[in-house]
MIVEXKOL-349845 format. One record per residue: residue in one letter; x, y, z of N, C-alpha, C, O, CB in turn. Coordinates in pm, whole numbers, plus 32768, in hexadecimal, padded with zeros to 4 digits. Each point is the difference from the previous one (the first is absolute). Last residue first. Glycine has a CB too. Layout:
BEGIN
aXYZXYZXYZXYZXYZ
...
END
This chain:
BEGIN
q7BAC7D366C5E7FC780AE8011800C803A808A7FDC807480157F6C7F657F3F
e81697E6880038037805B7FE17FD880A080398041806380237FE07EE57F2B
k7EAD7F2B80A4809F801080878019806F7FCB7FB88060801F80D97EBA8019
r7E3F80897E6E7FD780428094804D7FFE80807FF1804C805F7F4E7F7B7F4D
y81397F7C7EB98002809480077FAF803C804A7FFD807A800F80437F827F3D
a7FE17E0780E0806380437FF4802D809D7FEA8065803080347F8C7EFB7F9D
e7E66800A7FFC802F7FCA80AD8086805B7FD97FFE807A80147F9F7E4B8046
i7F8A81177E207FBD80568040806280048085803F8066801C7EC37F6D7F6E
e81BF7EE17F6C801A80747FE97FD880AE805C8045805E80287FB17EE17F08
k7F567EE280EA8095801780418005807D7FCF7FD58055804E80AF7ECA7FB7
e7DED80907F457FE98006807C80AD7FE8805B8007802780757ECC7F787F49
v813780057E877F9F807E802A8012800D8057806E8031801A7F027FCD7F8C
d80FA7E707FF9805E804F7FFF7FE4807880168048803A8052800E7F467F3D
a7E407F358079806C80338084807F80437FEF803A802E80627F787F1B7FFF
e7F0B80617E377FD0805F80828054802480518021806F802A7F327F397FDC
s81C67FD67E4B7F817FC980557FD9806180558042806280227FFD7EBE7FDF
l80C9815D7E177FF67FE980767FA77FA280427FA77FD67FB780A480E7802C
g80597FB77E5F7FFF7F80803A7FF87FE3809D80197F9A8041805E804E7EF5
k7F9481A77F7F806C7FB6802D802F7FB4805580687FF880417F9E807E7F71
d7EA77FF87F2F805980237FC5805A7FB0805680387F967FE47F7981447FB2
r7ECD7F62811C7FF37F6D7FD3808C7FF27FAC80327F907FF47EAA805C7FFB
n80E2818D8145800B7F6A801F801F7FAB7FDA804C7FAA802C7F59807B8009
l7FA081B67EE780B57FAF805180257FAA7FFB804A7FD07FAA7FB8806E80D5
i7E337FC57F1A806E80037F9080678022806080417FA2802D7F4780AD7EEA
d7F677FCD82067FD47F7C7FE780687FF47F8880587FAB800F7E95804A8049
g80B881C8803A807B7F8A805D80057F967FE780677FC880237F8C80838081
y7EF580AC7E2E808E803C7FFF80327F82805F80397F997FDC7FAA819A800A
s7E857EC08075801180097FC2809880007FCF80477FA880327EDA80907FFD
f80068080810380357FA3803380367F937F7B805C7FB080147F08808A80DB
i802F817A7ED8805F7FFA804B80407F8F801180787FE77FF57F2A80B08057
k7EC67FDF7F20806A7FEA7F7F809680038058806B7FEA7FC77EF480AB7F54
k7ED27F6E81C4803C7F3D7FB0806780317FB680457FA97FCA7ED37FB27FF4
w80A18213814880417FC28037800C7F7F7FD0805D7FB280157F7B80DB8081
r7F3680A77E95805F80378035808F7FBE8019807080107FD07ECD80568079
e7ECB7F797FA680437FE67F4680907FCF801B80387F9B7FD57F4881477F94
k7F747F8F821680317F76800F80317FE77F8C80437F9C7FEA7F2F801780B1
r803D82277F9E805A7FC38037802F7F538022806A7FD180297F568119800C
d7EC57FE67EE5806480357FB980697FE7806E805D7FD97FBA7F2280D67FA2
i7ED27EE0814580517FDE7F7A80547FF77FC180247F9A7FC67F8380848042
y7FD280F9815480117F9D803C80247F7F7F7780697FBF7FFC7EED80B680F1
i803181237EE380A17FFB80437FFF7F91800C80657FC47FDA7FCD80F080A2
r7E077FA87F1080A780157F7A80728004801F805D80047FAF7F4C807A7FDF
a7ECA7F4F81B4801F7F8A7F8A805580087F8B80317FAF7FB27F0880288084
a809C8198810280237F9880267FF17F897FA780667FC97FD67F7380A580EB
e7F3E81207E8D80CD7FC97FEE803B7FCE806F807A800C7FFA7FCA80AE7F79
r7DF07F21808880047FF67F4D80AF7FDB8006804A7FA37FE17ED181467FA6
v7FF97FB6820980137F66801F802E7FE67F4E802D7F907FE67EF180248118
l808C821E7F4980727FA780767FFF7F827FF2806E7FCB80117F7580BC809D
e7ED8802F7E55807180637FEA808C7F8C802180507FB67FC77F14815D8097
s7ECE7EC9803380117FBC7F9F808D7FED7FB880327F9C7FCD7EED80A28034
r803D80D68174804A7F87801C7FF77FA07F99802E7F9180187FB2809480C5
s805782057EBB7F8A7F70801F80387F86804180737FE27FDF7F1580517F4A
r818B81B681087FCE7FA37F867F7D7FCA80377FC88021806881287F907F35
s804181B4814B7FA880087FB97FC17FD77F717FD2803D7FA08074803480FC
e80D17F1C80ED806780257F7E7F9680407FB28021800D7F8A809D7F258068
e7EDA806A81D3803F803C8002805C804F7F7A804280687FF67F857F0E80DE
k7ED37F297F4A7FED80BF80388068802880047FFB80687FC07F627FA480D1
a81067E6F7F0D7FA380007F9A7FED80A680198028805F7FBE7F5D7E88803B
i812D803C816E804D80157F877FC980677F9C802280757FF080227EA58031
d7EA9802B811B8037806F8026806C80217FD88028806D80287F717F7A8066
d7FA17E777EE27F9580B080078040807A80337FE680717FD47F4C7F15806F
i81AE7EB57FC47FDC801F7F917FB380AC7FF98018806F7FD27FDC7E68800E
k7FF7806981B580B3804F7FF07FE380177F5C7FF780757FDB80E57EE680F2
k7DA57FD97FD7802D80468055808B803F7FC07FFC80747FD87F807EFC80E4
l80367F007EE37FBD80397FA47FDF80C480577FF6805E7FB27F917E617FD6
l81277FDB8159806D80057F747FB280687FB0803E80557FC080267E9A8028
d7EC8808381A5806D806C802A80677FE47F888075801F80127F707FE48111
k7E937F407ED97FE7803E7FCE804D8071803C7FE280777FFB7F637F0D7FB8
k80F17EDC7F438012802280737FE580837FF9802580427F9F80687F18809C
f7F13800A7E098074800D802A7FAC7FE580757F897FE77FEE812A80AD7F81
s7ECA7ECF7E837FC68014808A8083803B808480607FB47FF47ED77F667FB2
i7FE380F17E6180877FC480427FDC8015807E7FA68048802A81127FE77F36
n7E6980017E597FDD7FD980A780627FE6804780457FAA7FCB7F077FFA800C
v809F812D7E3380277F8A806B7FF28017806C804580578035803F7F647F66
t7F59810B7E417FDC8037808180037F4C803D7FE57F997FC37F68818D8003
k81AD7FC77E8B7F907FA180157FF5801D807A8055805180267FC27EFE7F43
n808F81DC7EC3802B7FB180B37F897F9380177FA37FE27FB580C7811A80E0
k80837F7B7D6F7F558002807980817FBD8077805F7FB480157E4A7FE17F36
m829981C37F6F7FC07F5A802C7F96802280367FE7806D803280D57F088008
END
């Protein structure tokens, strides 16, 4: 895969944190930002799958959003 260079701006305090962690882990700033982006994208994809699965279950059972909220509220009261 061919790499592309992008310019990105950070506030000084965030950049300092990025640099501190990169130094602590003996890696470059770019490596750290790439990994952070991969983790973020992976997490977004997993949440999409979870919500999609929930939508399918709701549709199959004929539940409305209000029904789901009532179930959550009832569950929380039991805890």
